[in-house]
C-alpha positions, 0 to 999 in steps of 0.5 A: 640563598643558594642554586638550589634554592633559588630554582625551586622557590622561581620555578611555580607559575607567574600569578596572570592578570586577573580582571583588568588590575594589574599583576603582581612582580612576587614570585611563586605561584601554583595552579592549585591557586590559579585554578581558585584564582580563576574560578573567583575572576573568570567572566562567567564566575558567579561571585558570592552575593553582594560583591559582583561589582566589576570592571563594567560596573558603575563605580559604587564608591565615586572612583572611575572605571579600572582600565587605566590600571590605577588603584584609586580607578579600581577603588571606585569599581567595588561594592559599598556595604557593611561587613557582613555578619551571617558567620563567625570567622574561623581561620580553619575557613581558610585551610591548613596555615602554609601549606606547600599549594604550589607543591615546590617541596615548600610550605608558604610561609617559608618561600615568603621568608625565601622571597623577601629576606636577603643573606638567606642561610637554610637547613642543612637537610631541607633546603626549604627552612628558612633559618636566618636571613635580614628583612627591610620591613616594609611597614617599619623601614627598619631591618631585622635580622631574623633568626629562627632559632632564637626569634622566629615570630621575630618576624611574621608573615602578614595577610596584607588583606586579612583573613578576618576581614575578607572573610566579613567582606565576601569570602564567608560565600566562598569555596574552601578552594578559594579560601585555600587559595585567597590565604596561600596568594603570595601577592597577598603574603608579606614578611614584615615586623612580628609586634607590628603584625599582630599591632595590626590584627585584622584591621582594613585600612580605616582602623590600620595603616602602616606607622611607616608613611612612605609605604601607605599608598603600596600597602593600600593599592595592594588592598584594593587590588586584592579586594578588586581581584578577588570580588571582596567589598569595602565598607564605606569609611573604609572606601573613605580611608583607602580614598583619602591614601590613595589621593596622594597617590592618584596615579599608584597601580593596583596591587601596589607595583 
């Protein structure tokens, strides 16, 4: 990555610690995203109905408290209840896809490509636009050579907690700004193998896990951390599946670090 791009990608403010969950090491954020995240995580904020369990609440699904920073402990703070069927999910509810929410001149998709790919080349007339790069796909461990002109869908940006899943577990009750913040939160975004991302679709951890078993703990921990951070709930089958994975790595930090 050239110096100009490196500065542009790294000027955004770091994502803070929220609700006792260890912050991610991802490299982009923004004031707009932060304000919406703060409105969800503030002690005085009112989370969506049915998704109010916090680090000091009783652990409804058998875990401990989130004080030790582990994903297993954070899982114990999540509310457990069925999926909401109040309103139908629509992608538009989460805002325009891949906006430049951090106002660094690059849209979210290209920010994530810059962050996750190696040996990146960019468009001469716009150094935000990633033309080529190499990805070590976390979901399969395969090496994918990305070429925007040849097959841009070979690498896709996955929402670790799928937007439709978030909608059904509390996001339906959020404000537009909160949903846009979630859709563009760099901690919820990964560049991954396109076909594998399509296979995942909007499934939760009880329905889909990364084929690379060595990444499953990190993946589930990230989902748990995000759901705790945004006061989303889990279904019983999802909680059971998450616990089964995390039982193999009980010290795994929340958000997968």
